[in-house]
KEMAR-230339 format. One line per 8 residues: their letters; for each residue x, y, z of N, C-alpha, C. Coordinates in Angstrom, 2 decimals, always signed. Example, Ala and Ser with C-alpha at 12.3 -4.5 7.8 and 13.67 -1.06 7.14 Angstrom:
AS = +13.19:-5.69:+7.80:+12.30:-4.50:+7.80:+13.20:-3.30:+7.80  +12.85:-2.25:+7.08:+13.67:-1.06:+7.14:+12.90:+0.03:+7.87 .
END
This chain:
ASSPIVVL = +110.46:+92.24:+93.14:+111.64:+93.06:+93.37:+111.71:+93.43:+94.84  +112.91:+93.52:+95.37:+113.07:+93.88:+96.76:+113.07:+95.39:+96.93  +112.76:+95.83:+98.13:+112.75:+97.25:+98.42:+114.17:+97.72:+98.71  +114.45:+98.99:+98.40:+115.79:+99.51:+98.70:+115.95:+99.71:+100.20  +117.19:+99.73:+100.63:+117.52:+100.10:+102.01:+117.71:+101.60:+102.00  +116.88:+102.34:+102.75:+116.94:+103.79:+102.77:+117.91:+104.25:+103.86  +118.78:+105.20:+103.50:+119.75:+105.77:+104.44:+119.19:+107.10:+104.91  +119.08:+107.26:+106.23:+118.53:+108.48:+106.83:+119.59:+109.25:+107.58 .
SAESVPVG = +119.42:+110.57:+107.65:+120.28:+111.40:+108.49:+119.84:+111.23:+109.94  +120.56:+111.85:+110.86:+120.20:+111.79:+112.28:+118.82:+112.41:+112.53  +118.36:+113.29:+111.62:+117.07:+113.95:+111.76:+115.96:+113.22:+111.00  +116.22:+112.00:+110.55:+115.28:+111.17:+109.79:+114.96:+111.72:+108.41  +115.89:+112.49:+107.84:+115.74:+112.99:+106.47:+116.41:+111.97:+105.55  +115.71:+111.51:+104.50:+116.32:+110.53:+103.59:+117.44:+111.17:+102.78  +118.60:+110.51:+102.78:+119.75:+111.04:+102.02:+120.09:+110.16:+100.82  +119.68:+108.90:+100.84:+119.98:+108.02:+99.72:+119.46:+106.62:+99.99 .
YINSPGTE = +119.82:+105.71:+99.08:+119.36:+104.32:+99.22:+120.42:+103.37:+98.71  +120.32:+102.13:+99.17:+121.21:+101.05:+98.76:+120.33:+99.98:+98.12  +120.65:+99.61:+96.89:+119.92:+98.51:+96.24:+120.47:+97.21:+96.79  +119.60:+96.42:+97.35:+120.02:+95.19:+97.99:+118.99:+94.11:+97.74  +119.43:+92.89:+97.42:+118.47:+91.80:+97.27:+117.83:+91.38:+98.58  +118.29:+91.95:+99.70:+117.68:+91.66:+100.98:+118.29:+90.52:+101.74  +119.39:+89.96:+101.25:+119.99:+88.82:+101.92:+121.24:+89.21:+102.72  +121.66:+90.46:+102.60:+122.88:+90.89:+103.29:+122.62:+91.17:+104.77 .
SPETAAAM = +123.66:+91.05:+105.56:+123.59:+91.47:+106.95:+123.66:+93.00:+106.96  +123.25:+93.65:+108.06:+123.35:+95.11:+108.12:+124.78:+95.61:+107.88  +125.77:+94.86:+108.36:+127.16:+95.27:+108.18:+127.56:+95.21:+106.70  +127.13:+94.17:+106.00:+127.44:+94.03:+104.57:+126.72:+95.10:+103.77  +125.45:+95.35:+104.09:+124.68:+96.38:+103.37:+125.30:+97.75:+103.57  +125.80:+98.04:+104.78:+126.41:+99.35:+105.06:+127.65:+99.58:+104.22  +128.29:+98.53:+103.76:+129.50:+98.66:+102.95:+129.19:+98.82:+101.46  +127.92:+98.64:+101.08:+127.52:+98.75:+99.67:+127.41:+100.23:+99.28 .
PMTPFISL = +127.57:+100.54:+97.98:+127.48:+101.95:+97.57:+126.06:+102.49:+97.71  +125.97:+103.76:+98.15:+124.69:+104.43:+98.33:+124.43:+105.34:+97.13  +123.19:+105.33:+96.64:+122.75:+106.24:+95.60:+122.00:+107.38:+96.27  +122.45:+108.63:+96.10:+121.73:+109.74:+96.76:+120.38:+110.00:+96.11  +119.40:+110.45:+96.91:+118.13:+110.89:+96.36:+118.36:+112.25:+95.71  +117.83:+112.44:+94.51:+117.98:+113.71:+93.81:+117.00:+114.74:+94.36  +115.80:+114.28:+94.70:+114.79:+115.18:+95.25:+113.94:+114.43:+96.25  +113.24:+115.18:+97.08:+112.31:+114.63:+98.06:+110.91:+115.10:+97.68 .
IPLGSSLR = +109.95:+114.20:+97.70:+108.58:+114.52:+97.32:+107.71:+114.52:+98.58  +106.99:+115.62:+98.83:+106.11:+115.65:+100.01:+104.94:+114.68:+99.88  +104.55:+114.09:+100.98:+103.39:+113.21:+101.04:+102.17:+113.96:+100.50  +101.40:+113.32:+99.62:+100.23:+113.95:+99.03:+100.51:+114.64:+97.70  +101.77:+114.58:+97.23:+102.11:+115.18:+95.94:+101.39:+114.47:+94.80  +101.31:+115.15:+93.68:+100.63:+114.56:+92.53:+101.48:+113.48:+91.88  +100.81:+112.60:+91.19:+101.50:+111.57:+90.42:+102.43:+112.22:+89.40  +102.00:+113.33:+88.83:+102.83:+114.06:+87.87:+104.19:+114.44:+88.47 .
SVLIAMLH = +104.19:+114.94:+89.71:+105.44:+115.33:+90.37:+106.40:+114.15:+90.49  +105.87:+113.01:+90.86:+106.70:+111.82:+91.02:+107.22:+111.35:+89.66  +106.35:+111.32:+88.67:+106.78:+110.89:+87.34:+107.84:+111.81:+86.76  +107.73:+113.12:+87.00:+108.76:+114.06:+86.53:+110.10:+113.72:+87.18  +110.10:+113.45:+88.48:+111.35:+113.09:+89.17:+111.92:+111.80:+88.58  +111.06:+110.82:+88.31:+111.53:+109.55:+87.75:+112.05:+109.73:+86.33  +111.41:+110.58:+85.55:+111.86:+110.81:+84.18:+113.19:+111.56:+84.14  +113.54:+112.21:+85.26:+114.84:+112.88:+85.36:+115.90:+111.98:+85.94 .
GEREVAVT = +115.62:+110.69:+86.00:+116.64:+109.72:+86.37:+116.53:+109.08:+87.73  +115.53:+109.44:+88.53:+115.41:+108.81:+89.84:+114.65:+107.50:+89.73  +115.29:+106.41:+90.16:+114.61:+105.10:+90.19:+113.74:+104.98:+91.43  +114.21:+105.56:+92.52:+113.50:+105.53:+93.80:+113.29:+106.98:+94.22  +112.07:+107.34:+94.57:+111.75:+108.70:+95.00:+111.35:+108.65:+96.47  +112.06:+109.43:+97.30:+111.75:+109.47:+98.73:+110.53:+110.35:+98.97  +109.64:+109.86:+99.82:+108.44:+110.61:+100.20:+108.63:+111.06:+101.64  +108.36:+112.35:+101.88:+108.53:+112.90:+103.23:+107.24:+113.55:+103.71 .
DKGRFVGV = +107.13:+113.65:+105.01:+106.03:+114.38:+105.66:+106.68:+115.35:+106.63  +106.57:+116.64:+106.34:+107.22:+117.68:+107.14:+108.72:+117.44:+107.24  +109.31:+116.97:+106.12:+110.76:+116.77:+106.05:+111.25:+115.42:+106.53  +110.41:+114.63:+107.16:+110.82:+113.33:+107.70:+110.39:+112.21:+106.75  +111.23:+111.20:+106.64:+110.99:+110.07:+105.75:+109.75:+109.29:+106.13  +108.90:+108.99:+105.10:+107.74:+108.13:+105.33:+107.66:+106.96:+104.36  +108.43:+107.02:+103.25:+108.38:+105.90:+102.32:+109.10:+106.20:+101.02  +109.03:+105.23:+100.12:+109.68:+105.31:+98.81:+108.66:+104.94:+97.75 .
VNFDSLQR = +108.69:+105.69:+96.64:+107.87:+105.35:+95.48:+108.82:+104.99:+94.35  +108.51:+103.90:+93.64:+109.28:+103.52:+92.47:+108.30:+103.00:+91.42  +108.81:+102.62:+90.26:+107.91:+102.17:+89.20:+107.08:+100.95:+89.63  +107.68:+100.04:+90.39:+106.95:+98.86:+90.85:+105.78:+99.25:+91.75  +106.00:+100.18:+92.70:+104.92:+100.58:+93.60:+103.83:+101.35:+92.84  +104.23:+102.15:+91.85:+103.23:+102.85:+91.04:+102.37:+101.85:+90.26  +103.01:+100.84:+89.70:+102.29:+99.83:+88.94:+101.30:+99.08:+89.84  +101.73:+98.73:+91.05:+100.82:+98.05:+91.99:+99.64:+98.96:+92.35 .
SMGRGESA = +99.89:+100.25:+92.57:+98.82:+101.18:+92.93:+97.82:+101.33:+91.80  +98.33:+101.43:+90.57:+97.42:+101.57:+89.43:+96.58:+100.32:+89.24  +97.16:+99.17:+89.53:+96.42:+97.91:+89.41:+95.29:+97.81:+90.42  +95.45:+98.51:+91.56:+94.40:+98.50:+92.58:+93.43:+99.66:+92.39  +93.69:+100.52:+91.38:+92.80:+101.65:+91.11:+92.86:+102.72:+92.17  +94.02:+102.92:+92.79:+94.14:+103.91:+93.85:+94.21:+105.32:+93.29  +94.05:+106.27:+94.16:+94.07:+107.69:+93.81:+95.42:+108.10:+93.22  +95.42:+109.20:+92.50:+96.64:+109.70:+91.87:+97.52:+110.45:+92.84 .
DIAAE = +97.05:+110.71:+94.07:+97.91:+111.32:+95.07:+98.84:+110.28:+95.63  +100.05:+110.70:+95.98:+101.08:+109.76:+96.40:+100.94:+109.43:+97.88  +100.83:+108.15:+98.15:+100.85:+107.63:+99.51:+102.08:+106.75:+99.62  +102.87:+106.95:+100.62:+104.10:+106.20:+100.80:+103.81:+104.75:+101.11  +104.72:+103.88:+100.65:+104.61:+102.46:+100.96:+105.53:+102.12:+102.09 .
END
């Protein structure tokens, strides 16, 4: 699966994402509909916090460090992390 295109504010705060197969030009991707992030999860949050956000309908969860975007967690990234036996604390990809 391809990674989403994350839309950031001028202050590098994640505001939403665009699902894209990755073949579009930046101009084409900018014209696609954006899905807003429902919540932002701080770097180092528990797996439980991320799963709660996902169970409330978020497919992609933005991870921030001091309010600035550092990555996205989704079911695919969680599955890869569990397969590698990584810690239950969230590290952005």
